[in-house]
Backbone of each chain as nested JSON, in Angstrom:
{
  "chains": [
    {"id": "A", "residues": [
      {"number": 1, "name": "MET", "atoms": {"N": [29.917, -16.507, -40.235], "CA": [29.706, -17.266, -41.47], "C": [28.234, -17.358, -41.821]}},
      {"number": 2, "name": "ARG", "atoms": {"N": [27.931, -17.245, -43.108], "CA": [26.545, -17.375, -43.56], "C": [26.431, -18.688, -44.336]}},
      {"number": 3, "name": "VAL", "atoms": {"N": [25.355, -19.409, -44.083], "CA": [25.145, -20.679, -44.792], "C": [23.807, -20.625, -45.518]}},
      {"number": 4, "name": "LYS", "atoms": {"N": [23.801, -21.048, -46.759], "CA": [22.553, -21.195, -47.523], "C": [22.335, -22.672, -47.773]}},
      {"number": 5, "name": "ILE", "atoms": {"N": [21.17, -23.157, -47.383], "CA": [20.883, -24.586, -47.511], "C": [19.688, -24.766, -48.446]}},
      {"number": 6, "name": "PHE", "atoms": {"N": [19.807, -25.701, -49.379], "CA": [18.755, -25.976, -50.354], "C": [18.332, -27.426, -50.159]}},
      {"number": 7, "name": "VAL", "atoms": {"N": [17.059, -27.636, -49.893], "CA": [16.55, -28.993, -49.695], "C": [15.543, -29.259, -50.807]}},
      {"number": 8, "name": "SER", "atoms": {"N": [15.719, -30.352, -51.541], "CA": [14.747, -30.666, -52.601], "C": [14.366, -32.134, -52.527]}},
      {"number": 9, "name": "LEU", "atoms": {"N": [13.204, -32.438, -53.061], "CA": [12.744, -33.83, -53.076], "C": [13.615, -34.65, -54.015]}},
      {"number": 10, "name": "LYS", "atoms": {"N": [13.884, -35.885, -53.639], "CA": [14.641, -36.776, -54.515], "C": [13.841, -37.036, -55.79]}},
      {"number": 11, "name": "GLU", "atoms": {"N": [14.551, -37.319, -56.854], "CA": [13.935, -37.737, -58.121], "C": [12.973, -38.89, -57.854]}},
      {"number": 12, "name": "GLY", "atoms": {"N": [11.795, -38.81, -58.443], "CA": [10.876, -39.93, -58.314], "C": [9.912, -39.805, -57.147]}},
      {"number": 13, "name": "VAL", "atoms": {"N": [10.19, -38.885, -56.224], "CA": [9.266, -38.674, -55.104], "C": [8.159, -37.729, -55.58]}},
      {"number": 14, "name": "LEU", "atoms": {"N": [6.91, -38.12, -55.355], "CA": [5.781, -37.299, -55.792], "C": [5.828, -35.924, -55.142]}},
      {"number": 15, "name": "ASP", "atoms": {"N": [5.483, -34.891, -55.916], "CA": [5.554, -33.522, -55.418], "C": [4.229, -32.811, -55.73]}},
      {"number": 16, "name": "PRO", "atoms": {"N": [3.197, -33.044, -54.909], "CA": [1.887, -32.46, -55.207], "C": [1.897, -30.925, -55.198]}},
      {"number": 17, "name": "GLN", "atoms": {"N": [2.724, -30.336, -54.34], "CA": [2.791, -28.866, -54.304], "C": [3.366, -28.328, -55.628]}},
      {"number": 18, "name": "GLY", "atoms": {"N": [4.407, -29.005, -56.102], "CA": [4.988, -28.623, -57.395], "C": [3.977, -28.767, -58.522]}},
      {"number": 19, "name": "LYS", "atoms": {"N": [3.21, -29.852, -58.501], "CA": [2.184, -30.079, -59.525], "C": [1.135, -28.967, -59.502]}},
      {"number": 20, "name": "ALA", "atoms": {"N": [0.755, -28.541, -58.285], "CA": [-0.259, -27.486, -58.144], "C": [0.266, -26.167, -58.723]}},
      {"number": 21, "name": "VAL", "atoms": {"N": [1.526, -25.865, -58.433], "CA": [2.129, -24.637, -58.967], "C": [2.201, -24.719, -60.494]}},
      {"number": 22, "name": "GLU", "atoms": {"N": [2.577, -25.897, -60.993], "CA": [2.671, -26.115, -62.444], "C": [1.313, -25.84, -63.11]}},
      {"number": 23, "name": "ARG", "atoms": {"N": [0.261, -26.401, -62.533], "CA": [-1.069, -26.198, -63.116], "C": [-1.492, -24.739, -63.047]}},
      {"number": 24, "name": "SER", "atoms": {"N": [-1.175, -24.081, -61.923], "CA": [-1.54, -22.661, -61.799], "C": [-0.809, -21.827, -62.844]}},
      {"number": 25, "name": "LEU", "atoms": {"N": [0.475, -22.133, -63.046], "CA": [1.236, -21.371, -64.046], "C": [0.643, -21.596, -65.441]}},
      {"number": 26, "name": "HIS", "atoms": {"N": [0.255, -22.848, -65.737], "CA": [-0.359, -23.117, -67.038], "C": [-1.656, -22.325, -67.192]}},
      {"number": 27, "name": "SER", "atoms": {"N": [-2.464, -22.316, -66.123], "CA": [-3.748, -21.611, -66.308], "C": [-3.575, -20.1, -66.33]}},
      {"number": 28, "name": "LEU", "atoms": {"N": [-2.443, -19.602, -65.845], "CA": [-2.164, -18.163, -65.988], "C": [-1.564, -17.837, -67.363]}},
      {"number": 29, "name": "GLY", "atoms": {"N": [-1.371, -18.865, -68.202], "CA": [-0.887, -18.603, -69.555], "C": [0.592, -18.903, -69.775]}},
      {"number": 30, "name": "TYR", "atoms": {"N": [1.257, -19.492, -68.776], "CA": [2.679, -19.818, -68.937], "C": [2.833, -21.26, -69.419]}},
      {"number": 31, "name": "GLY", "atoms": {"N": [2.406, -21.493, -70.657], "CA": [2.425, -22.841, -71.219], "C": [3.829, -23.377, -71.445]}},
      {"number": 32, "name": "GLU", "atoms": {"N": [4.825, -22.499, -71.418], "CA": [6.218, -22.922, -71.655], "C": [6.825, -23.611, -70.446]}},
      {"number": 33, "name": "VAL", "atoms": {"N": [6.091, -23.618, -69.323], "CA": [6.632, -24.233, -68.104], "C": [6.46, -25.743, -68.152]}},
      {"number": 34, "name": "GLY", "atoms": {"N": [7.542, -26.459, -67.918], "CA": [7.494, -27.919, -67.833], "C": [7.321, -28.307, -66.375]}},
      {"number": 35, "name": "GLU", "atoms": {"N": [8.081, -29.3, -65.941], "CA": [7.921, -29.767, -64.564], "C": [8.364, -28.727, -63.527]}},
      {"number": 36, "name": "VAL", "atoms": {"N": [7.581, -28.603, -62.459], "CA": [7.964, -27.736, -61.339], "C": [8.209, -28.622, -60.118]}},
      {"number": 37, "name": "ARG", "atoms": {"N": [9.332, -28.394, -59.425], "CA": [9.622, -29.131, -58.186], "C": [9.815, -28.109, -57.082]}},
      {"number": 38, "name": "MET", "atoms": {"N": [9.152, -28.351, -55.957], "CA": [9.257, -27.424, -54.834], "C": [10.293, -27.919, -53.834]}},
      {"number": 39, "name": "GLY", "atoms": {"N": [10.939, -26.987, -53.173], "CA": [11.896, -27.349, -52.144], "C": [11.933, -26.287, -51.069]}},
      {"number": 40, "name": "LYS", "atoms": {"N": [12.881, -26.425, -50.172], "CA": [13.024, -25.453, -49.095], "C": [14.373, -24.774, -49.213]}},
      {"number": 41, "name": "TYR", "atoms": {"N": [14.405, -23.547, -48.732], "CA": [15.612, -22.748, -48.786], "C": [15.798, -22.137, -47.396]}},
      {"number": 42, "name": "MET", "atoms": {"N": [16.962, -22.288, -46.826], "CA": [17.215, -21.741, -45.492], "C": [18.5, -20.947, -45.488]}},
      {"number": 43, "name": "GLU", "atoms": {"N": [18.501, -19.859, -44.741], "CA": [19.736, -19.114, -44.525], "C": [20.002, -19.099, -43.038]}},
      {"number": 44, "name": "LEU", "atoms": {"N": [21.227, -19.394, -42.649], "CA": [21.53, -19.274, -41.23], "C": [22.923, -18.723, -41.017]}},
      {"number": 45, "name": "SER", "atoms": {"N": [23.109, -18.103, -39.85], "CA": [24.443, -17.606, -39.51], "C": [25.059, -18.556, -38.49]}},
      {"number": 46, "name": "LEU", "atoms": {"N": [26.357, -18.696, -38.584], "CA": [27.091, -19.644, -37.73], "C": [28.242, -18.926, -37.045]}},
      {"number": 47, "name": "ASN", "atoms": {"N": [28.356, -19.09, -35.745], "CA": [29.497, -18.52, -35.03], "C": [30.629, -19.531, -34.94]}},
      {"number": 48, "name": "LEU", "atoms": {"N": [31.24, -19.789, -36.082], "CA": [32.38, -20.713, -36.133], "C": [33.438, -20.052, -37.002]}},
      {"number": 49, "name": "SER", "atoms": {"N": [34.697, -20.423, -36.779], "CA": [35.718, -19.795, -37.615], "C": [36.318, -20.773, -38.622]}},
      {"number": 50, "name": "SER", "atoms": {"N": [36.215, -22.068, -38.354], "CA": [36.811, -23.014, -39.293], "C": [35.768, -23.506, -40.304]}},
      {"number": 51, "name": "ARG", "atoms": {"N": [36.141, -23.401, -41.557], "CA": [35.247, -23.815, -42.634], "C": [34.963, -25.311, -42.576]}},
      {"number": 52, "name": "GLU", "atoms": {"N": [35.998, -26.094, -42.259], "CA": [35.824, -27.562, -42.197], "C": [34.824, -27.926, -41.109]}},
      {"number": 53, "name": "GLU", "atoms": {"N": [34.998, -27.28, -39.952], "CA": [34.084, -27.552, -38.847], "C": [32.658, -27.151, -39.241]}},
      {"number": 54, "name": "ALA", "atoms": {"N": [32.529, -25.984, -39.887], "CA": [31.206, -25.52, -40.306], "C": [30.565, -26.545, -41.244]}},
      {"number": 55, "name": "GLU", "atoms": {"N": [31.334, -27.036, -42.212], "CA": [30.781, -28.02, -43.159], "C": [30.29, -29.27, -42.444]}},
      {"number": 56, "name": "ALA", "atoms": {"N": [31.101, -29.75, -41.512], "CA": [30.73, -30.966, -40.802], "C": [29.476, -30.745, -39.964]}},
      {"number": 57, "name": "ARG", "atoms": {"N": [29.413, -29.578, -39.29], "CA": [28.255, -29.297, -38.435], "C": [26.988, -29.123, -39.275]}},
      {"number": 58, "name": "VAL", "atoms": {"N": [27.083, -28.426, -40.386], "CA": [25.885, -28.197, -41.216], "C": [25.407, -29.522, -41.81]}},
      {"number": 59, "name": "ARG", "atoms": {"N": [26.354, -30.371, -42.214], "CA": [25.965, -31.681, -42.75], "C": [25.173, -32.465, -41.695]}},
      {"number": 60, "name": "GLU", "atoms": {"N": [25.65, -32.4, -40.461], "CA": [24.982, -33.088, -39.357], "C": [23.585, -32.5, -39.103]}},
      {"number": 61, "name": "MET", "atoms": {"N": [23.493, -31.165, -39.11], "CA": [22.18, -30.516, -38.895], "C": [21.186, -30.935, -39.974]}},
      {"number": 62, "name": "CYS", "atoms": {"N": [21.664, -31.008, -41.211], "CA": [20.777, -31.412, -42.316], "C": [20.293, -32.836, -42.104]}},
      {"number": 63, "name": "ALA", "atoms": {"N": [21.207, -33.727, -41.756], "CA": [20.845, -35.135, -41.603], "C": [19.913, -35.339, -40.416]}},
      {"number": 64, "name": "ARG", "atoms": {"N": [20.106, -34.55, -39.349], "CA": [19.315, -34.765, -38.135], "C": [17.999, -34.014, -38.116]}},
      {"number": 65, "name": "LEU", "atoms": {"N": [17.95, -32.814, -38.712], "CA": [16.735, -32.008, -38.553], "C": [16.233, -31.348, -39.833]}},
      {"number": 66, "name": "LEU", "atoms": {"N": [17.15, -30.793, -40.625], "CA": [16.692, -29.873, -41.675], "C": [16.175, -30.579, -42.921]}},
      {"number": 67, "name": "ALA", "atoms": {"N": [16.649, -31.789, -43.179], "CA": [16.16, -32.529, -44.35], "C": [15.754, -33.923, -43.892]}},
      {"number": 68, "name": "ASN", "atoms": {"N": [14.892, -34.541, -44.659], "CA": [14.515, -35.924, -44.405], "C": [15.26, -36.793, -45.425]}},
      {"number": 69, "name": "PRO", "atoms": {"N": [16.335, -37.445, -45.001], "CA": [17.206, -38.137, -45.975], "C": [16.519, -39.276, -46.729]}},
      {"number": 70, "name": "VAL", "atoms": {"N": [15.353, -39.701, -46.253], "CA": [14.634, -40.754, -46.972], "C": [14.076, -40.23, -48.301]}},
      {"number": 71, "name": "ILE", "atoms": {"N": [13.539, -39.022, -48.279], "CA": [12.898, -38.502, -49.502], "C": [13.526, -37.21, -50.019]}},
      {"number": 72, "name": "GLU", "atoms": {"N": [14.482, -36.646, -49.287], "CA": [15.026, -35.349, -49.706], "C": [16.548, -35.379, -49.877]}},
      {"number": 73, "name": "ASP", "atoms": {"N": [17.009, -34.561, -50.807], "CA": [18.436, -34.294, -50.964], "C": [18.7, -32.876, -50.464]}},
      {"number": 74, "name": "TYR", "atoms": {"N": [19.925, -32.625, -50.046], "CA": [20.254, -31.25, -49.666], "C": [21.625, -30.896, -50.204]}},
      {"number": 75, "name": "ARG", "atoms": {"N": [21.836, -29.594, -50.362], "CA": [23.182, -29.097, -50.622], "C": [23.289, -27.75, -49.923]}},
      {"number": 76, "name": "PHE", "atoms": {"N": [24.509, -27.314, -49.678], "CA": [24.644, -26.021, -48.992], "C": [25.881, -25.283, -49.469]}},
      {"number": 77, "name": "GLU", "atoms": {"N": [25.848, -23.965, -49.251], "CA": [26.969, -23.087, -49.596], "C": [27.345, -22.307, -48.35]}},
      {"number": 78, "name": "ILE", "atoms": {"N": [28.649, -22.228, -48.089], "CA": [29.12, -21.48, -46.923], "C": [29.872, -20.243, -47.387]}},
      {"number": 79, "name": "GLN", "atoms": {"N": [29.464, -19.098, -46.856], "CA": [30.156, -17.851, -47.198], "C": [30.803, -17.263, -45.958]}},
      {"number": 80, "name": "GLU", "atoms": {"N": [32.061, -16.857, -46.09], "CA": [32.741, -16.328, -44.904], "C": [32.495, -14.832, -44.715]}}
    ]},
    {"id": "B", "residues": [
      {"number": 1, "name": "MET", "atoms": {"N": [15.578, -25.191, -70.885], "CA": [16.204, -24.333, -69.889], "C": [15.736, -24.716, -68.495]}},
      {"number": 2, "name": "ARG", "atoms": {"N": [16.661, -24.678, -67.542], "CA": [16.292, -24.98, -66.158], "C": [16.379, -23.679, -65.357]}},
      {"number": 3, "name": "VAL", "atoms": {"N": [15.4, -23.454, -64.517], "CA": [15.394, -22.245, -63.702], "C": [15.346, -22.638, -62.229]}},
      {"number": 4, "name": "LYS", "atoms": {"N": [16.181, -22.007, -61.422], "CA": [16.133, -22.183, -59.977], "C": [15.687, -20.875, -59.372]}},
      {"number": 5, "name": "ILE", "atoms": {"N": [14.629, -20.927, -58.558], "CA": [14.07, -19.709, -57.983], "C": [14.171, -19.792, -56.456]}},
      {"number": 6, "name": "PHE", "atoms": {"N": [14.639, -18.715, -55.852], "CA": [14.802, -18.651, -54.399], "C": [13.909, -17.526, -53.882]}},
      {"number": 7, "name": "VAL", "atoms": {"N": [13.006, -17.852, -52.981], "CA": [12.11, -16.844, -52.422], "C": [12.41, -16.74, -50.929]}},
      {"number": 8, "name": "SER", "atoms": {"N": [12.668, -15.545, -50.449], "CA": [12.939, -15.404, -49.012], "C": [12.157, -14.223, -48.456]}},
      {"number": 9, "name": "LEU", "atoms": {"N": [11.902, -14.25, -47.171], "CA": [11.187, -13.153, -46.525], "C": [12.056, -11.905, -46.511]}},
      {"number": 10, "name": "LYS", "atoms": {"N": [11.43, -10.756, -46.708], "CA": [12.185, -9.506, -46.632], "C": [12.712, -9.313, -45.213]}},
      {"number": 11, "name": "GLU", "atoms": {"N": [13.81, -8.583, -45.111], "CA": [14.363, -8.169, -43.82], "C": [13.272, -7.535, -42.979]}},
      {"number": 12, "name": "GLY", "atoms": {"N": [13.186, -7.909, -41.724], "CA": [12.235, -7.254, -40.831], "C": [10.886, -7.955, -40.762]}},
      {"number": 13, "name": "VAL", "atoms": {"N": [10.612, -8.869, -41.707], "CA": [9.359, -9.615, -41.648], "C": [9.544, -10.786, -40.679]}},
      {"number": 14, "name": "LEU", "atoms": {"N": [8.626, -10.926, -39.747], "CA": [8.732, -12.004, -38.754], "C": [8.726, -13.365, -39.429]}},
      {"number": 15, "name": "ASP", "atoms": {"N": [9.538, -14.283, -38.915], "CA": [9.681, -15.605, -39.52], "C": [9.546, -16.673, -38.423]}},
      {"number": 16, "name": "PRO", "atoms": {"N": [8.31, -16.996, -38.033], "CA": [8.117, -17.949, -36.923], "C": [8.669, -19.342, -37.238]}},
      {"number": 17, "name": "GLN", "atoms": {"N": [8.614, -19.752, -38.5], "CA": [9.15, -21.067, -38.878], "C": [10.674, -21.081, -38.689]}},
      {"number": 18, "name": "GLY", "atoms": {"N": [11.322, -19.989, -39.099], "CA": [12.769, -19.882, -38.892], "C": [13.121, -19.902, -37.404]}},
      {"number": 19, "name": "LYS", "atoms": {"N": [12.329, -19.184, -36.606], "CA": [12.562, -19.154, -35.152], "C": [12.436, -20.56, -34.56]}},
      {"number": 20, "name": "ALA", "atoms": {"N": [11.445, -21.32, -35.03], "CA": [11.236, -22.677, -34.512], "C": [12.425, -23.574, -34.857]}},
      {"number": 21, "name": "VAL", "atoms": {"N": [12.924, -23.459, -36.084], "CA": [14.085, -24.248, -36.493], "C": [15.305, -23.857, -35.657]}},
      {"number": 22, "name": "GLU", "atoms": {"N": [15.449, -22.549, -35.442], "CA": [16.572, -22.033, -34.645], "C": [16.548, -22.642, -33.229]}},
      {"number": 23, "name": "ARG", "atoms": {"N": [15.382, -22.628, -32.611], "CA": [15.258, -23.184, -31.257], "C": [15.535, -24.682, -31.241]}},
      {"number": 24, "name": "SER", "atoms": {"N": [15.03, -25.377, -32.274], "CA": [15.275, -26.827, -32.336], "C": [16.76, -27.116, -32.483]}},
      {"number": 25, "name": "LEU", "atoms": {"N": [17.446, -26.338, -33.332], "CA": [18.888, -26.551, -33.508], "C": [19.62, -26.298, -32.187]}},
      {"number": 26, "name": "HIS", "atoms": {"N": [19.212, -25.232, -31.483], "CA": [19.851, -24.958, -30.19], "C": [19.634, -26.117, -29.22]}},
      {"number": 27, "name": "SER", "atoms": {"N": [18.397, -26.646, -29.189], "CA": [18.171, -27.713, -28.199], "C": [18.82, -29.026, -28.624]}},
      {"number": 28, "name": "LEU", "atoms": {"N": [19.17, -29.16, -29.885], "CA": [19.936, -30.338, -30.308], "C": [21.437, -30.15, -30.069]}},
      {"number": 29, "name": "GLY", "atoms": {"N": [21.822, -28.976, -29.55], "CA": [23.231, -28.775, -29.205], "C": [24.02, -27.927, -30.189]}},
      {"number": 30, "name": "TYR", "atoms": {"N": [23.322, -27.339, -31.176], "CA": [24.032, -26.498, -32.148], "C": [23.959, -25.032, -31.719]}},
      {"number": 31, "name": "GLY", "atoms": {"N": [24.66, -24.732, -30.623], "CA": [24.62, -23.389, -30.053], "C": [25.292, -22.342, -30.926]}},
      {"number": 32, "name": "GLU", "atoms": {"N": [26.082, -22.789, -31.901], "CA": [26.779, -21.847, -32.78], "C": [25.856, -21.222, -33.83]}},
      {"number": 33, "name": "VAL", "atoms": {"N": [24.607, -21.716, -33.896], "CA": [23.677, -21.2, -34.904], "C": [23.082, -19.879, -34.444]}},
      {"number": 34, "name": "GLY", "atoms": {"N": [23.169, -18.874, -35.298], "CA": [22.53, -17.591, -35.019], "C": [21.153, -17.573, -35.646]}},
      {"number": 35, "name": "GLU", "atoms": {"N": [20.8, -16.48, -36.307], "CA": [19.46, -16.365, -36.882], "C": [19.237, -17.352, -38.034]}},
      {"number": 36, "name": "VAL", "atoms": {"N": [18.056, -17.965, -38.045], "CA": [17.665, -18.836, -39.163], "C": [16.494, -18.187, -39.888]}},
      {"number": 37, "name": "ARG", "atoms": {"N": [16.569, -18.112, -41.208], "CA": [15.462, -17.578, -42.012], "C": [15.047, -18.652, -43.003]}},
      {"number": 38, "name": "MET", "atoms": {"N": [13.745, -18.899, -43.081], "CA": [13.247, -19.923, -43.993], "C": [12.765, -19.291, -45.295]}},
      {"number": 39, "name": "GLY", "atoms": {"N": [12.897, -20.027, -46.363], "CA": [12.408, -19.542, -47.649], "C": [11.956, -20.71, -48.502]}},
      {"number": 40, "name": "LYS", "atoms": {"N": [11.631, -20.406, -49.734], "CA": [11.212, -21.454, -50.66], "C": [12.204, -21.568, -51.796]}},
      {"number": 41, "name": "TYR", "atoms": {"N": [12.283, -22.771, -52.333], "CA": [13.207, -23.042, -53.422], "C": [12.413, -23.798, -54.477]}},
      {"number": 42, "name": "MET", "atoms": {"N": [12.461, -23.359, -55.708], "CA": [11.723, -24.033, -56.78], "C": [12.63, -24.282, -57.966]}},
      {"number": 43, "name": "GLU", "atoms": {"N": [12.438, -25.419, -58.585], "CA": [13.139, -25.693, -59.836], "C": [12.089, -25.902, -60.899]}},
      {"number": 44, "name": "LEU", "atoms": {"N": [12.27, -25.256, -62.055], "CA": [11.325, -25.531, -63.132], "C": [12.036, -25.58, -64.461]}},
      {"number": 45, "name": "SER", "atoms": {"N": [11.423, -26.294, -65.401], "CA": [11.984, -26.334, -66.752], "C": [11.126, -25.445, -67.64]}},
      {"number": 46, "name": "LEU", "atoms": {"N": [11.774, -24.808, -68.607], "CA": [11.097, -23.859, -69.495], "C": [11.383, -24.234, -70.938]}},
      {"number": 47, "name": "ASN", "atoms": {"N": [10.331, -24.293, -71.754], "CA": [10.526, -24.543, -73.187], "C": [10.637, -23.221, -73.936]}},
      {"number": 48, "name": "LEU", "atoms": {"N": [11.74, -22.539, -73.728], "CA": [11.995, -21.273, -74.42], "C": [13.437, -21.318, -74.883]}},
      {"number": 49, "name": "SER", "atoms": {"N": [13.747, -20.59, -75.955], "CA": [15.135, -20.623, -76.405], "C": [15.865, -19.319, -76.096]}},
      {"number": 50, "name": "SER", "atoms": {"N": [15.14, -18.215, -75.93], "CA": [15.838, -16.957, -75.675], "C": [15.955, -16.693, -74.176]}},
      {"number": 51, "name": "ARG", "atoms": {"N": [17.178, -16.402, -73.765], "CA": [17.44, -16.138, -72.362], "C": [16.716, -14.88, -71.877]}},
      {"number": 52, "name": "GLU", "atoms": {"N": [16.68, -13.844, -72.735], "CA": [16.011, -12.592, -72.35], "C": [14.525, -12.842, -72.107]}},
      {"number": 53, "name": "GLU", "atoms": {"N": [13.926, -13.603, -73.029], "CA": [12.5, -13.893, -72.883], "C": [12.268, -14.697, -71.596]}},
      {"number": 54, "name": "ALA", "atoms": {"N": [13.139, -15.679, -71.352], "CA": [12.994, -16.501, -70.155], "C": [13.065, -15.63, -68.901]}},
      {"number": 55, "name": "GLU", "atoms": {"N": [14.034, -14.707, -68.853], "CA": [14.154, -13.828, -67.681], "C": [12.896, -13.007, -67.467]}},
      {"number": 56, "name": "ALA", "atoms": {"N": [12.376, -12.453, -68.557], "CA": [11.179, -11.618, -68.441], "C": [9.991, -12.446, -67.967]}},
      {"number": 57, "name": "ARG", "atoms": {"N": [9.846, -13.657, -68.523], "CA": [8.711, -14.5, -68.149], "C": [8.814, -14.953, -66.691]}},
      {"number": 58, "name": "VAL", "atoms": {"N": [10.014, -15.339, -66.264], "CA": [10.172, -15.811, -64.881], "C": [9.926, -14.663, -63.905]}},
      {"number": 59, "name": "ARG", "atoms": {"N": [10.401, -13.476, -64.256], "CA": [10.163, -12.32, -63.379], "C": [8.657, -12.1, -63.2]}},
      {"number": 60, "name": "GLU", "atoms": {"N": [7.936, -12.239, -64.316], "CA": [6.478, -12.061, -64.283], "C": [5.808, -13.145, -63.429]}},
      {"number": 61, "name": "MET", "atoms": {"N": [6.257, -14.411, -63.599], "CA": [5.69, -15.516, -62.806], "C": [5.903, -15.278, -61.317]}},
      {"number": 62, "name": "CYS", "atoms": {"N": [7.098, -14.79, -60.963], "CA": [7.394, -14.535, -59.546], "C": [6.474, -13.451, -59.008]}},
      {"number": 63, "name": "ALA", "atoms": {"N": [6.318, -12.373, -59.777], "CA": [5.509, -11.251, -59.301], "C": [4.043, -11.643, -59.199]}},
      {"number": 64, "name": "ARG", "atoms": {"N": [3.57, -12.501, -60.117], "CA": [2.138, -12.822, -60.147], "C": [1.759, -13.985, -59.255]}},
      {"number": 65, "name": "LEU", "atoms": {"N": [2.658, -14.985, -59.105], "CA": [2.238, -16.191, -58.393], "C": [3.25, -16.727, -57.378]}},
      {"number": 66, "name": "LEU", "atoms": {"N": [4.526, -16.748, -57.754], "CA": [5.474, -17.545, -56.967], "C": [5.96, -16.845, -55.7]}},
      {"number": 67, "name": "ALA", "atoms": {"N": [5.951, -15.52, -55.703], "CA": [6.372, -14.795, -54.503], "C": [5.307, -13.762, -54.163]}},
      {"number": 68, "name": "ASN", "atoms": {"N": [5.279, -13.373, -52.92], "CA": [4.392, -12.291, -52.497], "C": [5.252, -11.045, -52.337]}},
      {"number": 69, "name": "PRO", "atoms": {"N": [5.2, -10.129, -53.311], "CA": [6.143, -9.011, -53.304], "C": [5.994, -8.07, -52.109]}},
      {"number": 70, "name": "VAL", "atoms": {"N": [4.902, -8.192, -51.372], "CA": [4.732, -7.348, -50.185], "C": [5.706, -7.77, -49.077]}},
      {"number": 71, "name": "ILE", "atoms": {"N": [5.886, -9.08, -48.909], "CA": [6.727, -9.543, -47.8], "C": [7.922, -10.386, -48.247]}},
      {"number": 72, "name": "GLU", "atoms": {"N": [7.992, -10.702, -49.534], "CA": [9.064, -11.601, -49.983], "C": [9.934, -10.99, -51.081]}},
      {"number": 73, "name": "ASP", "atoms": {"N": [11.184, -11.38, -51.079], "CA": [12.1, -11.076, -52.175], "C": [12.351, -12.361, -52.941]}},
      {"number": 74, "name": "TYR", "atoms": {"N": [12.712, -12.24, -54.197], "CA": [13.064, -13.443, -54.95], "C": [14.278, -13.163, -55.814]}},
      {"number": 75, "name": "ARG", "atoms": {"N": [14.979, -14.25, -56.143], "CA": [16.02, -14.168, -57.159], "C": [16.01, -15.49, -57.897]}},
      {"number": 76, "name": "PHE", "atoms": {"N": [16.567, -15.49, -59.101], "CA": [16.556, -16.743, -59.849], "C": [17.805, -16.879, -60.701]}},
      {"number": 77, "name": "GLU", "atoms": {"N": [18.09, -18.129, -61.052], "CA": [19.226, -18.454, -61.918], "C": [18.699, -19.259, -63.093]}},
      {"number": 78, "name": "ILE", "atoms": {"N": [19.155, -18.918, -64.289], "CA": [18.721, -19.653, -65.483], "C": [19.905, -20.418, -66.052]}},
      {"number": 79, "name": "GLN", "atoms": {"N": [19.711, -21.71, -66.26], "CA": [20.783, -22.533, -66.856], "C": [20.321, -23.079, -68.195]}},
      {"number": 80, "name": "GLU", "atoms": {"N": [21.179, -22.96, -69.192], "CA": [20.771, -23.446, -70.52], "C": [21.046, -24.93, -70.732]}}
    ]}
  ]
}
């Protein structure tokens, strides 16, 4: 199984990296760009056969290590 | 328009951050995890009305600033 995990900052949490990218894009001439928010993207393979078990395990991994639930949201997609 | 951009390391490029996450997951008891690859995830808003123009502009932004085409691949999704 392949899992894609997307971690992004919660609404309202300051994102200085996103702001820096936004300013760089503006100075390169991309004035049409509005707000930029940065996040993390992870791909991992899982040696499990049950989709339910995979979902539960990935949710646990996100809560314990991959995302910081205080300031970040996550979502994931599982492909068989 | 909202754009989601996913940047990941090309196949074969060493990913020490992914390796570190992989080892941490193993030591937390997630032995079912195989290879982990880390990437970047960005969300941005665009003040454009044509989808074709948006695609061309985002492709250009990725090539010039958001991804390093030597070691990274990117893909993006545009939502109206």
